KOLVOPA-598664 format. One record per atom (N, C-alpha, C): residue number from 0; chain; atom name; x, y, z. Coordinates in steps of 0.2 Angstrom, whole numbers, plus 2048, in hexadecimal, padded with zeros to 3 digits. Atoms other than C-alpha are relative to their C-alpha. Example, Ala and Ser with C-alpha at 12.3 -4.5 7.8 and 13.67 -1.06 7.14 Angstrom:
BEGIN
   tivex   gumi   koldren    c1    c2    c3
       0      A         N   804   7FA   800
       0      A        CA   83E   7EA   827
       0      A         C   804   806   800
       1      A         N   7FC   7FA   7FF
       1      A        CA   844   7FB   824
       1      A         C   7FC   805   803
! end
This chain:
BEGIN
   tivex   gumi   koldren    c1    c2    c3
       0      A         N   807   803   7FC
       0      A        CA   866   84E   7AA
       0      A         C   7FC   804   7FA
       1      A         N   806   801   805
       1      A        CA   857   84B   79E
       1      A         C   7FC   806   806
       2      A         N   806   7FA   7FE
       2      A        CA   84A   85A   7A1
       2      A         C   7F8   7FD   7FD
       3      A         N   808   801   802
       3      A        CA   838   852   79F
       3      A         C   7FD   803   7FD
       4      A         N   807   7FD   804
       4      A        CA   82F   861   799
       4      A         C   803   803   7FA
       5      A         N   7FE   801   805
       5      A        CA   83A   862   78B
       5      A         C   800   7FA   7FB
       6      A         N   803   807   801
       6      A        CA   836   84F   786
       6      A         C   7FA   7FE   7FE
       7      A         N   804   803   7FF
       7      A        CA   82A   849   77D
       7      A         C   7FF   7F9   7FD
       8      A         N   7FE   80B   800
       8      A        CA   828   834   781
       8      A         C   7FC   800   7FA
       9      A         N   804   804   7FF
       9      A        CA   818   834   778
       9      A         C   802   800   7F6
      10      A         N   7FF   7FF   806
      10      A        CA   822   839   768
      10      A         C   804   7F8   801
      11      A         N   7FD   808   7FF
      11      A        CA   82B   826   76B
      11      A         C   7FE   7FD   801
      12      A         N   805   803   801
      12      A        CA   81C   81D   76B
      12      A         C   800   7FE   7FB
      13      A         N   806   803   806
      13      A        CA   817   812   75C
      13      A         C   7FC   7FC   802
      14      A         N   802   804   7FF
      14      A        CA   809   80A   75D
      14      A         C   7FE   800   808
      15      A         N   7FE   7FF   7F7
      15      A        CA   80B   804   76F
      15      A         C   805   7FD   803
      16      A         N   7F9   800   800
      16      A        CA   81D   802   76E
      16      A         C   803   807   803
      17      A         N   7FB   7FA   800
      17      A        CA   829   80E   776
      17      A         C   806   7FE   7FD
      18      A         N   7FA   801   802
      18      A        CA   839   80F   76E
      18      A         C   805   800   802
      19      A         N   7F8   801   7FA
      19      A        CA   84C   80B   774
      19      A         C   7FE   807   801
      20      A         N   7FE   7F9   7FE
      20      A        CA   84F   81D   775
      20      A         C   7FC   804   804
      21      A         N   809   7FD   7FC
      21      A        CA   83C   823   77D
      21      A         C   803   7FC   808
      22      A         N   7FD   803   7FA
      22      A        CA   841   815   78A
      22      A         C   806   802   804
      23      A         N   7F9   7FD   7FF
      23      A        CA   854   81B   78C
      23      A         C   7FF   805   805
      24      A         N   7FF   7FA   7FF
      24      A        CA   84E   82C   78F
      24      A         C   7FC   802   806
      25      A         N   802   7FF   7FB
      25      A        CA   841   829   79B
      25      A         C   804   7FA   806
      26      A         N   7F9   803   7FB
      26      A        CA   84E   81E   7A6
      26      A         C   804   805   800
      27      A         N   7FB   7FA   7FE
      27      A        CA   859   82C   7A6
      27      A         C   7FC   803   804
      28      A         N   7FE   7FA   7FB
      28      A        CA   84F   839   7AC
      28      A         C   7FD   7FE   807
      29      A         N   800   7FF   7F9
      29      A        CA   846   82E   7BA
      29      A         C   804   7FF   805
      30      A         N   7F9   7FF   7FB
      30      A        CA   858   82B   7C0
      30      A         C   803   801   803
      31      A         N   7FE   7F8   800
      31      A        CA   85E   83B   7BD
      31      A         C   7FE   802   806
      32      A         N   803   7FC   7FB
      32      A        CA   852   841   7CA
      32      A         C   802   7FB   809
      33      A         N   7FF   805   7FB
      33      A        CA   853   830   7D6
      33      A         C   805   801   805
      34      A         N   7F9   800   800
      34      A        CA   866   832   7D7
      34      A         C   800   805   805
      35      A         N   800   7FD   7FB
      35      A        CA   863   842   7E2
      35      A         C   7FB   801   805
      36      A         N   806   7FE   7FF
      36      A        CA   852   842   7E7
      36      A         C   7FE   7FB   804
      37      A         N   804   806   7FF
      37      A        CA   851   830   7ED
      37      A         C   7FD   800   809
      38      A         N   802   7FF   7F8
      38      A        CA   845   82F   7FE
      38      A         C   804   7FA   803
      39      A         N   7FE   803   7FB
      39      A        CA   84E   827   80E
      39      A         C   7FA   7FD   802
      40      A         N   804   804   7FB
      40      A        CA   840   81A   815
      40      A         C   801   7FB   802
      41      A         N   7FC   807   7FA
      41      A        CA   846   80C   822
      41      A         C   7FD   7F9   7FE
      42      A         N   7FE   805   804
      42      A        CA   83E   7FF   816
      42      A         C   802   801   7FA
      43      A         N   7FA   7FF   807
      43      A        CA   848   805   807
      43      A         C   807   7FC   802
      44      A         N   7F7   800   7FB
      44      A        CA   858   801   814
      44      A         C   800   7F9   7FF
      45      A         N   7FE   80A   7FF
      45      A        CA   853   7ED   814
      45      A         C   7FE   7FD   7FA
      46      A         N   805   805   804
      46      A        CA   84E   7E1   809
      46      A         C   7FD   7FA   801
      47      A         N   804   806   7FA
      47      A        CA   848   7D6   817
      47      A         C   7F9   7FF   7FD
      48      A         N   807   800   804
      48      A        CA   838   7D0   80D
      48      A         C   7F9   800   806
      49      A         N   806   7FE   7FD
      49      A        CA   830   7D1   81E
      49      A         C   7FD   807   801
      50      A         N   7FE   7FC   7FE
      50      A        CA   834   7E3   81F
      50      A         C   7FA   804   7FA
      51      A         N   800   7FE   808
      51      A        CA   82E   7E6   80D
      51      A         C   7F8   7FE   7FE
      52      A         N   80A   800   7FF
      52      A        CA   81C   7DD   80F
      52      A         C   7FE   804   805
      53      A         N   805   7FE   7FE
      53      A        CA   818   7E6   81E
      53      A         C   801   808   7FE
      54      A         N   802   7F8   802
      54      A        CA   81B   7F9   817
      54      A         C   7FD   800   7F8
      55      A         N   802   7FF   805
      55      A        CA   815   7F3   806
      55      A         C   7F7   7FE   803
      56      A         N   806   801   7FE
      56      A        CA   803   7EF   80F
      56      A         C   7FD   805   805
      57      A         N   806   7F9   7FF
      57      A        CA   802   7FE   81B
      57      A         C   801   806   7FC
      58      A         N   7FE   7FB   805
      58      A        CA   806   80A   80B
      58      A         C   7FA   7FF   7FD
      59      A         N   807   800   802
      59      A        CA   7F5   802   806
      59      A         C   7FC   807   802
      60      A         N   805   7FF   800
      60      A        CA   7EB   80F   804
      60      A         C   803   808   804
      61      A         N   7FE   7FA   7F9
      61      A        CA   7F5   81B   812
      61      A         C   80A   803   7FE
      62      A         N   7FD   7FC   800
      62      A        CA   801   829   80E
      62      A         C   808   7FD   805
      63      A         N   7F8   802   7FC
      63      A        CA   815   825   810
      63      A         C   802   805   806
      64      A         N   7FE   7FC   7F9
      64      A        CA   817   833   81F
      64      A         C   7FD   7FD   805
      65      A         N   803   804   7FA
      65      A        CA   809   82A   82A
      65      A         C   803   7FA   802
      66      A         N   7FF   807   801
      66      A        CA   812   819   825
      66      A         C   807   800   805
      67      A         N   7FB   803   7FD
      67      A        CA   824   81C   82B
      67      A         C   801   801   807
      68      A         N   7FE   802   7F9
      68      A        CA   823   81E   83E
      68      A         C   7FD   7FD   801
      69      A         N   802   803   7FD
      69      A        CA   818   813   83D
      69      A         C   802   7F8   800
      70      A         N   7FB   805   802
      70      A        CA   822   805   834
      70      A         C   805   7FF   807
      71      A         N   7FB   7FF   7FB
      71      A        CA   82F   809   840
      71      A         C   7FF   7FC   807
      72      A         N   803   804   7F9
      72      A        CA   825   805   84F
      72      A         C   7FD   7F9   7FE
      73      A         N   806   807   801
      73      A        CA   819   7F5   847
      73      A         C   80A   7FB   801
      74      A         N   7F6   803   802
      74      A        CA   830   7EF   842
      74      A         C   802   7FF   80A
      75      A         N   800   7FF   7F8
      75      A        CA   833   7F2   856
      75      A         C   7FC   7F9   803
      76      A         N   804   805   7FC
      76      A        CA   825   7E7   85C
      76      A         C   801   7FA   7FB
      77      A         N   802   805   804
      77      A        CA   823   7DA   850
      77      A         C   808   801   7FC
      78      A         N   7F9   7FF   805
      78      A        CA   835   7D9   847
      78      A         C   802   7FA   7FD
      79      A         N   7FE   808   804
      79      A        CA   833   7C5   840
      79      A         C   7F8   800   7FC
      80      A         N   807   803   803
      80      A        CA   824   7BE   837
      80      A         C   7FD   7FC   807
      81      A         N   804   805   7F9
      81      A        CA   823   7B2   845
      81      A         C   7FE   806   808
      82      A         N   804   7FA   7F8
      82      A        CA   822   7C1   854
      82      A         C   7F9   801   7FD
      83      A         N   807   7FE   805
      83      A        CA   814   7C7   846
      83      A         C   7F9   7FB   802
      84      A         N   805   808   7FE
      84      A        CA   80B   7B6   847
      84      A         C   7FE   7FD   805
      85      A         N   802   800   7FA
      85      A        CA   80A   7B5   859
      85      A         C   7FF   805   805
      86      A         N   801   7F8   7FF
      86      A        CA   804   7C8   85B
      86      A         C   7FA   7FF   804
      87      A         N   80A   7FE   7FD
      87      A        CA   7F4   7CB   867
      87      A         C   7FF   806   7FD
      88      A         N   804   7FB   806
      88      A        CA   7E7   7D4   85C
      88      A         C   801   806   806
      89      A         N   802   7F8   7FE
      89      A        CA   7E7   7E3   869
      89      A         C   807   803   800
      90      A         N   7F7   7FD   803
      90      A        CA   7FC   7E4   867
      90      A         C   800   805   7FA
      91      A         N   802   7FF   808
      91      A        CA   7F8   7E4   855
      91      A         C   7FB   808   7FE
      92      A         N   803   7FA   804
      92      A        CA   7EC   7F1   852
      92      A         C   804   807   806
      93      A         N   7FE   7FA   7FE
      93      A        CA   7F2   7FC   860
      93      A         C   807   803   7FD
      94      A         N   7FB   7FC   803
      94      A        CA   801   800   857
      94      A         C   7FE   802   7FA
      95      A         N   7FE   7FC   804
      95      A        CA   7F9   800   848
      95      A         C   7F8   807   7FF
      96      A         N   803   7F9   7FE
      96      A        CA   7EE   810   84D
      96      A         C   803   804   7FC
      97      A         N   7FD   7F9   805
      97      A        CA   7EE   81E   843
      97      A         C   801   7FE   7F6
      98      A         N   7FE   803   808
      98      A        CA   7F1   814   831
      98      A         C   7FA   7FF   7FD
      99      A         N   805   804   7FF
      99      A        CA   7DF   80E   831
      99      A         C   800   7FC   7FA
     100      A         N   7FF   806   805
     100      A        CA   7D9   801   825
     100      A         C   801   7FB   804
     101      A         N   800   804   7FD
     101      A        CA   7D9   7F6   832
     101      A         C   803   7F8   800
     102      A         N   7FE   805   803
     102      A        CA   7D7   7E6   829
     102      A         C   805   7FD   7FE
     103      A         N   7FA   800   801
     103      A        CA   7E8   7E9   824
     103      A         C   806   7FF   803
     104      A         N   7FC   803   7FB
     104      A        CA   7EF   7E3   834
     104      A         C   801   7F9   800
     105      A         N   801   808   801
     105      A        CA   7E6   7D4   835
     105      A         C   802   7FC   7F9
     106      A         N   7FE   804   807
     106      A        CA   7EA   7CF   822
     106      A         C   809   7FF   803
     107      A         N   7F9   800   7FF
     107      A        CA   7FB   7D3   828
     107      A         C   803   7FB   804
     108      A         N   7FE   806   7FC
     108      A        CA   7FC   7C6   837
     108      A         C   7FE   7FA   7FD
     109      A         N   802   807   802
     109      A        CA   7F3   7B9   82C
     109      A         C   806   800   7FA
     110      A         N   7F9   7FD   803
     110      A        CA   801   7BC   820
     110      A         C   805   7FB   805
     111      A         N   7F9   805   7FB
     111      A        CA   810   7B8   82E
     111      A         C   7FD   7F8   803
     112      A         N   801   808   7FE
     112      A        CA   805   7A9   834
     112      A         C   801   7FA   7F8
     113      A         N   800   803   805
     113      A        CA   803   7A3   823
     113      A         C   807   7FD   7FD
     114      A         N   7FB   7FF   801
     114      A        CA   813   7A5   81D
     114      A         C   805   7FD   803
     115      A         N   7FC   803   7FB
     115      A        CA   81D   79D   82F
     115      A         C   7FB   7FA   7FE
     116      A         N   803   807   800
     116      A        CA   80F   78E   82C
     116      A         C   800   7FD   7FB
     117      A         N   801   803   806
     117      A        CA   80E   78B   818
     117      A         C   808   800   7FC
     118      A         N   7F9   7FE   804
     118      A        CA   820   792   814
     118      A         C   804   800   804
     119      A         N   7FA   800   7FD
     119      A        CA   82B   78E   820
     119      A         C   804   807   803
     120      A         N   7FC   7FC   7FC
     120      A        CA   82C   7A0   827
     120      A         C   803   801   7FA
     121      A         N   7FD   7FC   805
     121      A        CA   833   7A6   815
     121      A         C   7FB   803   7FB
     122      A         N   804   7FD   808
     122      A        CA   829   7B1   809
     122      A         C   800   7FE   7FC
     123      A         N   801   802   806
     123      A        CA   823   7AC   7FA
     123      A         C   803   805   7FC
     124      A         N   7FC   7FD   805
     124      A        CA   82E   7B3   7EA
     124      A         C   7FD   802   7FB
     125      A         N   804   800   807
     125      A        CA   81E   7B0   7DE
     125      A         C   7FA   806   800
     126      A         N   804   7FC   802
     126      A        CA   812   7BB   7DB
     126      A         C   7FA   800   800
     127      A         N   806   804   800
     127      A        CA   804   7B2   7D7
     127      A         C   7FF   7FB   806
     128      A         N   801   803   7FB
     128      A        CA   808   7A9   7E7
     128      A         C   7FC   803   805
     129      A         N   802   7FA   7FD
     129      A        CA   808   7B8   7F1
     129      A         C   7FA   802   800
     130      A         N   809   7FA   800
     130      A        CA   7F5   7C1   7E9
     130      A         C   7FE   7F9   804
     131      A         N   806   803   7FC
     131      A        CA   7EF   7B1   7F0
     131      A         C   800   801   80A
     132      A         N   800   7FC   7F8
     132      A        CA   7F1   7B8   804
     132      A         C   7FC   805   7FF
     133      A         N   804   7FC   7FD
     133      A        CA   7E3   7C1   80C
     133      A         C   806   808   7FF
     134      A         N   7FD   7F9   7FF
     134      A        CA   7E5   7D5   809
     134      A         C   804   801   7FA
     135      A         N   7FB   7FE   805
     135      A        CA   7F4   7D3   7FA
     135      A         C   7FB   7FF   7F9
     136      A         N   802   7FE   808
     136      A        CA   7EE   7D8   7E9
     136      A         C   805   7FB   7FB
     137      A         N   7FB   7FF   802
     137      A        CA   7F6   7D5   7DA
     137      A         C   805   804   800
     138      A         N   7FC   7F8   803
     138      A        CA   7FD   7E7   7D8
     138      A         C   805   7FE   807
     139      A         N   7FD   800   7F6
     139      A        CA   802   7E3   7EE
     139      A         C   807   7F9   7FC
     140      A         N   7FC   804   7FE
     140      A        CA   80B   7D4   7E8
     140      A         C   804   7FF   7FA
     141      A         N   7FE   7FC   805
     141      A        CA   813   7DA   7D8
     141      A         C   806   803   802
     142      A         N   7F9   7FA   800
     142      A        CA   81E   7E7   7E2
     142      A         C   802   7FC   807
     143      A         N   7FB   803   7F8
     143      A        CA   822   7DB   7F2
     143      A         C   803   7FE   7FD
     144      A         N   7FB   804   803
     144      A        CA   82B   7D1   7E5
     144      A         C   805   805   7FC
     145      A         N   7FC   7F9   803
     145      A        CA   833   7E0   7DB
     145      A         C   802   802   807
     146      A         N   7FC   7FC   7FC
     146      A        CA   839   7E8   7EC
     146      A         C   803   7FD   806
     147      A         N   7FC   802   7FD
     147      A        CA   83C   7DA   7F6
     147      A         C   806   7FB   7FE
     148      A         N   7FC   804   802
     148      A        CA   846   7CE   7EB
     148      A         C   802   802   7F8
     149      A         N   7FD   7F9   80B
     149      A        CA   849   7DB   7DA
     149      A         C   7FE   7FB   7FB
     150      A         N   801   804   806
     150      A        CA   83F   7CF   7D0
     150      A         C   7FB   807   7FC
     151      A         N   800   7FA   804
     151      A        CA   83A   7DA   7C0
     151      A         C   7F8   7FE   7FF
     152      A         N   805   803   7FD
     152      A        CA   827   7D7   7C4
     152      A         C   7FD   807   7FD
     153      A         N   805   7F9   800
     153      A        CA   818   7E7   7BC
     153      A         C   7FA   800   803
     154      A         N   804   7FF   7FC
     154      A        CA   80F   7EE   7C7
     154      A         C   7FC   809   7FF
     155      A         N   801   7F7   801
     155      A        CA   806   802   7C9
     155      A         C   7FC   801   806
     156      A         N   803   7FE   7F9
     156      A        CA   804   80A   7D8
     156      A         C   7FE   808   7FE
     157      A         N   801   7FB   801
     157      A        CA   7FD   81E   7D9
     157      A         C   804   804   7FE
     158      A         N   7FB   7FC   802
     158      A        CA   80F   825   7D7
     158      A         C   802   7FD   7F7
     159      A         N   7FD   804   808
     159      A        CA   813   81A   7C8
     159      A         C   7FD   803   7FB
     160      A         N   803   7FE   803
     160      A        CA   805   81E   7C1
     160      A         C   7FF   806   7FD
     161      A         N   7FF   7F8   801
     161      A        CA   806   831   7C3
     161      A         C   806   802   7FB
     162      A         N   7FA   7FE   807
     162      A        CA   818   831   7B8
     162      A         C   7FF   7FE   7FA
     163      A         N   800   803   806
     163      A        CA   813   826   7AA
     163      A         C   7FA   807   7FE
     164      A         N   806   7F9   801
     164      A        CA   802   833   7A9
     164      A         C   804   806   7FE
     165      A         N   7FC   7FA   7FF
     165      A        CA   80F   840   7AD
     165      A         C   801   802   7F7
     166      A         N   7FA   801   803
     166      A        CA   81C   83B   79F
     166      A         C   7FC   7FF   7F9
     167      A         N   802   802   806
     167      A        CA   811   832   791
     167      A         C   7F8   803   7FD
     168      A         N   807   7FF   802
     168      A        CA   801   838   792
     168      A         C   7FD   806   802
     169      A         N   800   7F9   7FD
     169      A        CA   803   84B   795
     169      A         C   7F8   805   7FC
     170      A         N   808   800   804
     170      A        CA   7F1   84F   789
     170      A         C   7FA   7FC   802
     171      A         N   807   806   800
     171      A        CA   7E7   840   78E
     171      A         C   7FB   800   806
     172      A         N   806   7FE   7FA
     172      A        CA   7D6   83F   79B
     172      A         C   801   7F9   7FF
     173      A         N   802   806   7FF
     173      A        CA   7D2   82D   7A1
     173      A         C   805   7FB   7FB
     174      A         N   7FB   805   7FF
     174      A        CA   7E1   823   79F
     174      A         C   800   7FB   803
     175      A         N   802   808   7FA
     175      A        CA   7DF   810   7A3
     175      A         C   808   7FC   800
     176      A         N   7FA   804   7FC
     176      A        CA   7EC   807   7AB
     176      A         C   801   7FE   7FD
     177      A         N   7FF   807   806
     177      A        CA   7EC   7F9   79D
     177      A         C   805   803   7FB
     178      A         N   7FC   7FC   803
     178      A        CA   7F4   808   794
     178      A         C   807   800   804
     179      A         N   7FB   7FD   7F9
     179      A        CA   7FF   80E   7A2
     179      A         C   805   7F8   7FF
     180      A         N   7FA   807   7FC
     180      A        CA   808   7FB   7A6
     180      A         C   802   7FD   7F9
     181      A         N   7FE   801   805
     181      A        CA   80A   7F7   795
     181      A         C   808   805   800
     182      A         N   7FA   7FC   7FE
     182      A        CA   817   806   797
     182      A         C   806   7FF   804
     183      A         N   7FB   803   7FB
     183      A        CA   81D   801   7A6
     183      A         C   803   7F8   800
     184      A         N   7FE   804   802
     184      A        CA   820   7F1   79F
     184      A         C   807   801   7FC
     185      A         N   7FD   7FF   804
     185      A        CA   82B   7F7   792
     185      A         C   808   805   802
     186      A         N   7FC   7FC   7FC
     186      A        CA   834   804   79C
     186      A         C   804   7FD   806
     187      A         N   7FC   804   7FC
     187      A        CA   83A   7F7   7AA
     187      A         C   806   7FE   801
     188      A         N   7F8   801   800
     188      A        CA   84B   7F6   7B0
     188      A         C   800   7FA   804
     189      A         N   800   806   7FE
     189      A        CA   84A   7E5   7B1
     189      A         C   807   7FC   806
     190      A         N   7F9   801   7FC
     190      A        CA   85D   7E3   7BA
     190      A         C   7FF   801   806
     191      A         N   801   7FC   7FC
     191      A        CA   857   7EE   7C7
     191      A         C   7F9   803   800
     192      A         N   807   7FE   7FC
     192      A        CA   844   7F0   7CB
     192      A         C   7FF   803   807
     193      A         N   800   7FE   7F9
     193      A        CA   845   7F4   7DC
     193      A         C   803   807   800
     194      A         N   7FD   7F7   800
     194      A        CA   851   805   7D8
     194      A         C   7FC   802   7FD
     195      A         N   804   7FC   804
     195      A        CA   845   807   7CA
     195      A         C   7F9   803   801
     196      A         N   805   800   7FD
     196      A        CA   836   805   7D3
     196      A         C   800   808   805
     197      A         N   7FF   7FB   7FB
     197      A        CA   83C   810   7E1
     197      A         C   800   808   7FC
     198      A         N   800   7F9   806
     198      A        CA   841   81E   7D4
     198      A         C   7F8   802   7FD
     199      A         N   808   800   801
     199      A        CA   830   81D   7CD
     199      A         C   7FB   805   803
     200      A         N   802   7FD   7FD
     200      A        CA   827   821   7DB
     200      A         C   801   807   803
     201      A         N   7FE   7FA   7FF
     201      A        CA   831   82D   7E1
     201      A         C   7FF   809   7FD
     202      A         N   801   7F8   807
     202      A        CA   830   839   7D0
     202      A         C   7F9   7FF   801
     203      A         N   807   7FF   800
     203      A        CA   81E   836   7D2
     203      A         C   7FD   806   806
     204      A         N   802   7FA   7FD
     204      A        CA   81E   83F   7E1
     204      A         C   7FF   807   800
     205      A         N   7FD   7F9   801
     205      A        CA   827   84D   7DC
     205      A         C   7FB   803   7FB
     206      A         N   805   801   801
     206      A        CA   819   84C   7CE
     206      A         C   7FB   804   803
     207      A         N   809   7FF   7FF
     207      A        CA   80B   84F   7D9
     207      A         C   802   805   805
     208      A         N   7FE   7F9   7FF
     208      A        CA   814   85D   7E2
     208      A         C   801   807   7FE
     209      A         N   7FE   7F9   805
     209      A        CA   819   867   7D4
     209      A         C   7F9   803   7FC
     210      A         N   805   7FC   803
     210      A        CA   809   865   7CB
     210      A         C   7FC   7FB   803
     211      A         N   807   804   7FC
     211      A        CA   7F5   85F   7CD
     211      A         C   801   7F9   7FE
     212      A         N   7FF   806   7FD
     212      A        CA   7F6   84E   7D0
     212      A         C   7FE   7FC   7F8
     213      A         N   801   804   805
     213      A        CA   7F8   846   7C0
     213      A         C   7FC   7FB   7FF
     214      A         N   805   805   7FE
     214      A        CA   7ED   837   7C5
     214      A         C   7F9   802   7FE
     215      A         N   808   7FF   801
     215      A        CA   7DF   83E   7C4
     215      A         C   7FD   802   7F8
     216      A         N   802   802   806
     216      A        CA   7E0   83C   7B0
     216      A         C   7FE   7F9   801
     217      A         N   801   808   803
     217      A        CA   7DE   828   7B3
     217      A         C   7F8   7FE   800
     218      A         N   809   800   801
     218      A        CA   7CE   822   7AF
     218      A         C   800   7FF   807
     219      A         N   803   805   7FD
     219      A        CA   7CE   818   7BF
     219      A         C   802   804   809
     220      A         N   802   7FA   7FB
     220      A        CA   7D0   828   7CA
     220      A         C   7FD   7FE   804
     221      A         N   809   7FF   7FA
     221      A        CA   7C3   82A   7DB
     221      A         C   804   805   805
     222      A         N   7FC   7FD   7F7
     222      A        CA   7C8   836   7EB
     222      A         C   7FD   7FC   801
     223      A         N   802   804   7FA
     223      A        CA   7C7   82E   7F9
     223      A         C   7F8   803   804
     224      A         N   806   801   7FC
     224      A        CA   7B7   82C   803
     224      A         C   802   805   805
     225      A         N   7FE   7FD   7FE
     225      A        CA   7B5   839   80F
     225      A         C   800   7FC   807
     226      A         N   7FF   808   7FA
     226      A        CA   7BA   831   822
     226      A         C   7F9   802   803
     227      A         N   805   7FD   7FB
     227      A        CA   7B0   83D   82D
     227      A         C   7FB   7FD   800
     228      A         N   80A   805   7FE
     228      A        CA   79F   832   832
     228      A         C   803   7F9   7FB
     229      A         N   800   806   802
     229      A        CA   7A6   824   828
     229      A         C   7FF   7FB   805
     230      A         N   800   807   7FC
     230      A        CA   7A2   811   82C
     230      A         C   80B   800   802
     231      A         N   7FA   801   7FE
     231      A        CA   7B4   812   82B
     231      A         C   807   803   807
     232      A         N   7FF   7FC   7FB
     232      A        CA   7B9   81F   839
     232      A         C   7FD   7FC   805
     233      A         N   804   803   7FA
     233      A        CA   7AA   816   845
     233      A         C   806   7F8   801
     234      A         N   800   804   801
     234      A        CA   7B2   806   842
     234      A         C   809   7FF   802
     235      A         N   7FA   7FC   7FD
     235      A        CA   7C4   80F   847
     235      A         C   800   803   807
     236      A         N   7FF   7FF   7F8
     236      A        CA   7BE   816   858
     236      A         C   7FC   7F7   803
     237      A         N   803   806   7FC
     237      A        CA   7B5   806   85C
     237      A         C   808   7FA   803
     238      A         N   7FD   806   7FE
     238      A        CA   7C6   7FC   85C
     238      A         C   805   804   803
     239      A         N   7FF   7FC   7FE
     239      A        CA   7CE   80B   863
     239      A         C   7FF   7FF   807
     240      A         N   802   802   7FB
     240      A        CA   7C5   80A   870
     240      A         C   801   7F9   805
     241      A         N   7FD   808   7FE
     241      A        CA   7C8   7F7   873
     241      A         C   806   7FE   802
     242      A         N   7F8   7FE   7FE
     242      A        CA   7DA   7FB   873
     242      A         C   801   801   806
     243      A         N   802   7FC   7FA
     243      A        CA   7D7   806   881
     243      A         C   800   7FB   806
     244      A         N   806   804   7F8
     244      A        CA   7CA   7FC   88B
     244      A         C   801   7FA   7FD
     245      A         N   800   805   804
     245      A        CA   7CB   7E8   889
     245      A         C   7FA   800   7FF
     246      A         N   809   801   800
     246      A        CA   7BA   7E4   88C
     246      A         C   7FC   806   801
     247      A         N   805   7FE   7FF
     247      A        CA   7AB   7EF   887
     247      A         C   7F9   7FF   7FF
     248      A         N   806   7FE   802
     248      A        CA   799   7F0   887
     248      A         C   7FD   801   7FA
     249      A         N   803   800   807
     249      A        CA   78F   7F0   879
     249      A         C   7FC   809   801
     250      A         N   803   7FA   7FE
     250      A        CA   786   7FF   883
     250      A         C   805   807   7FF
     251      A         N   7FA   7FB   802
     251      A        CA   796   809   885
     251      A         C   801   803   7FA
     252      A         N   7FE   7FB   808
     252      A        CA   799   80A   872
     252      A         C   7FB   803   800
     253      A         N   803   7FC   803
     253      A        CA   789   810   86E
     253      A         C   7FF   808   804
     254      A         N   7FF   7FA   7FD
     254      A        CA   78C   81E   87B
     254      A         C   806   806   802
     255      A         N   7F9   7FC   7FE
     255      A        CA   79F   821   87A
     255      A         C   802   803   7F6
     256      A         N   800   7FC   809
     256      A        CA   79D   824   864
     256      A         C   7FA   802   800
     257      A         N   801   7FA   801
     257      A        CA   795   833   861
     257      A         C   7FB   7FD   7F6
     258      A         N   801   804   809
     258      A        CA   78B   828   850
     258      A         C   7F9   7FC   802
     259      A         N   807   805   7FF
     259      A        CA   77C   81F   84C
     259      A         C   800   7FA   802
     260      A         N   7FE   806   7FB
     260      A        CA   77A   811   858
     260      A         C   7FC   7FA   7FA
     261      A         N   803   806   803
     261      A        CA   771   806   84A
     261      A         C   809   7FE   7F9
     262      A         N   7FC   800   804
     262      A        CA   782   80A   840
     262      A         C   807   7FC   804
     263      A         N   7FB   803   7FC
     263      A        CA   78D   806   84D
     263      A         C   7FF   7F8   801
     264      A         N   802   807   7FC
     264      A        CA   784   7F5   852
     264      A         C   803   7FA   7F9
     265      A         N   7FD   802   808
     265      A        CA   787   7F0   83F
     265      A         C   807   800   7FF
     266      A         N   7F6   800   7FC
     266      A        CA   79A   7F5   842
     266      A         C   802   7FA   800
     267      A         N   7FE   807   7FB
     267      A        CA   79B   7E9   84F
     267      A         C   800   7FA   7FF
     268      A         N   803   807   804
     268      A        CA   793   7DA   846
     268      A         C   805   7FE   7F8
     269      A         N   7FC   802   806
     269      A        CA   79D   7DE   838
     269      A         C   809   7FE   802
     270      A         N   7F9   802   7FA
     270      A        CA   7AF   7DD   845
     270      A         C   801   7FD   801
     271      A         N   7FE   808   800
     271      A        CA   7AA   7CE   84B
     271      A         C   801   7FB   7FA
     272      A         N   7FE   802   804
     272      A        CA   7A8   7C7   83B
     272      A         C   806   7FD   7FC
     273      A         N   7F8   800   806
     273      A        CA   7B7   7CB   833
     273      A         C   805   800   807
     274      A         N   7F8   803   7F9
     274      A        CA   7C2   7C5   843
     274      A         C   803   805   803
     275      A         N   7FC   7F9   7FB
     275      A        CA   7C5   7D6   84D
     275      A         C   7FE   801   805
     276      A         N   800   802   7F7
     276      A        CA   7BC   7D3   85B
     276      A         C   7FB   7FB   800
     277      A         N   807   806   7FE
     277      A        CA   7AF   7C7   866
     277      A         C   7FB   805   803
     278      A         N   804   7FC   7FB
     278      A        CA   7A0   7CA   870
     278      A         C   7FE   7F9   802
     279      A         N   804   807   7FC
     279      A        CA   79D   7BF   87F
     279      A         C   7FB   804   804
     280      A         N   807   7FD   7FD
     280      A        CA   78B   7C4   886
     280      A         C   800   809   800
     281      A         N   803   7F9   7FE
     281      A        CA   789   7D6   882
     281      A         C   80B   803   800
     282      A         N   7F7   7FF   7FE
     282      A        CA   79F   7D7   884
     282      A         C   805   800   7FB
     283      A         N   7FE   800   807
     283      A        CA   7A9   7DD   877
     283      A         C   807   802   802
     284      A         N   7F8   800   801
     284      A        CA   7BD   7D9   875
     284      A         C   804   7FF   7FA
     285      A         N   7F9   802   806
     285      A        CA   7CB   7D7   86A
     285      A         C   7FE   7FA   7FE
     286      A         N   7FE   807   7FE
     286      A        CA   7CC   7C6   864
     286      A         C   807   7FB   800
! end
């Protein structure tokens, strides 16, 4: 087994190029760990593109432990793209409760509707097409292609970033993603990108437990904003109330949610514009 602590991967880089020996050593390091330590996750047991899309959207800004149970609940309720496309907003938001960032739920349903209407229910395999869907950026589009179709796409996410910073930039700070992406492309296992990216992510999870988060050395690292008292919290409280009580008067929001009234009214307006809720003469309900 390759011991990362004894390898100077920087020694194998000349200019921007990583030597073949360096690539082989790095792949061996990652795959050796993965062989005995890979995580068992429901969405990894299937190459169903729909399952992959659901998991990738859920995992945006949300930890795996929170997603595991919700993913299974979601798939039971909406087992196919067609089922999700026809879902009621109240049912969709009810199962999404606890994941946060509720916009993702609506984006996921819009994805299902568009795939059914424009692509005959078949998830596109082109990251350029996928990135035109609301809520799916270039990185998510590429990860969907890697995991659903085993395409050799290049992308970066937090755990992958941690691996490359730890191995290739041990003494650096303010490491740019462009530097990392170059190495991701050079080390990519093009024969099995799905397994390779899963292995990288699992190694990154281990590194974060063993060391201070390596991603702190990234030029793009930001700490998550405080949730308590935030607009995001108020949005969640409003939607939670509407899941529990189908129709609520404006005054009831103001008395039920212990927050600034102007903030509540502003967020109610935002939620209407985003298509979450409707206002009928001062009475609100889910769209």
